[in-house]
C-alpha positions as CSV (number, residue, x, y, z in Angstrom):
1,X,0.0,0.0,0.0
2,X,2.9,2.4,0.6
3,X,4.1,2.0,-2.9
4,X,0.8,3.4,-4.2
5,X,0.6,6.1,-1.5
6,X,4.2,7.2,-2.4
7,X,3.4,7.2,-6.1
8,X,0.8,9.9,-5.5
9,X,2.7,11.9,-2.7
10,X,3.7,15.5,-3.2
11,X,1.7,16.0,-6.4
12,X,3.1,13.0,-8.2
13,X,0.8,10.7,-10.3
14,X,0.7,7.6,-12.5
15,X,-0.3,7.5,-16.1
16,X,-1.4,4.4,-18.0
17,X,-1.4,0.9,-16.4
18,X,-4.8,-0.2,-17.7
19,X,-5.5,-3.8,-16.8
20,X,-7.2,-6.0,-19.4
21,X,-8.7,-9.4,-18.6
22,X,-7.5,-12.1,-21.0
23,X,-8.8,-15.5,-19.7
24,X,-9.7,-17.4,-16.6
25,X,-10.4,-21.0,-15.6
26,X,-11.5,-22.9,-12.6
27,X,-13.1,-26.2,-11.8
28,X,-15.0,-24.4,-9.0
29,X,-14.4,-27.4,-6.7
30,X,-13.7,-26.4,-3.1
31,X,-10.6,-27.9,-1.4
32,X,-10.7,-29.3,2.2
33,X,-10.8,-25.8,3.6
34,X,-13.7,-24.6,1.4
35,X,-11.4,-22.5,-0.9
36,X,-11.7,-22.5,-4.7
37,X,-8.7,-21.9,-6.8
38,X,-8.0,-21.2,-10.4
39,X,-6.0,-19.1,-12.9
40,X,-6.5,-15.8,-14.5
41,X,-4.4,-14.2,-17.3
42,X,-4.3,-10.4,-17.3
43,X,-2.4,-7.8,-19.3
44,X,-1.3,-4.5,-17.8
45,X,-0.3,-1.7,-20.1
46,X,2.9,0.3,-19.5
47,X,2.8,2.8,-16.6
48,X,4.6,6.1,-16.3
49,X,5.4,7.4,-12.8
50,X,5.4,11.2,-13.2
51,X,6.8,13.9,-10.9
52,X,4.9,16.9,-9.8
53,X,6.6,19.0,-12.4
54,X,5.4,16.7,-15.2
55,X,8.8,14.9,-15.9
56,X,8.7,11.1,-16.1
57,X,10.5,9.6,-13.0
58,X,10.3,6.0,-14.4
59,X,8.3,3.7,-16.5
60,X,7.2,0.1,-16.2
61,X,7.7,-2.6,-18.8
62,X,4.7,-4.0,-20.8
63,X,5.5,-7.8,-20.4
64,X,2.4,-9.2,-22.1
65,X,-0.3,-11.4,-20.6
66,X,0.7,-12.5,-17.1
67,X,-0.6,-15.8,-15.5
68,X,-1.9,-15.4,-11.9
69,X,-3.3,-18.0,-9.5
70,X,-6.3,-17.0,-7.3
71,X,-7.9,-18.4,-4.2
72,X,-11.4,-17.5,-3.2
73,X,-13.8,-18.6,-0.5
74,X,-17.5,-18.0,-0.2
75,X,-18.6,-16.0,2.9
76,X,-21.9,-14.5,3.7
77,X,-23.2,-15.3,0.2
78,X,-20.3,-13.5,-1.5
79,X,-16.9,-14.5,-2.9
80,X,-13.9,-13.2,-1.0
81,X,-10.5,-13.1,-2.5
82,X,-8.0,-14.8,-0.2
83,X,-4.9,-14.6,-2.4
84,X,-3.7,-13.9,-5.9
85,X,-0.2,-14.1,-7.2
86,X,2.2,-15.6,-9.8
87,X,2.7,-19.3,-9.9
88,X,6.1,-20.4,-8.6
89,X,8.6,-20.6,-11.3
90,X,6.9,-18.2,-13.7
91,X,8.2,-14.8,-14.6
């Protein structure tokens, strides 16, 4: 959370970074803890981190679709995201 907070501190901002959904899949079968897992592929466009004076401080790469694993659990008739991240060994 501090990374995002710092990116907007002192008049700085971020441009770009749109996230697009590519695909997802899950068997929707709960494990022994009631959690459901699956994968999602998302693509995030390049982001520019901009100083208050309008100069570009840094930019992120645009790596292409990124595989992510998710873990959700149903609570109070709604799905709650427990975890999301890259599979071990992926870049």
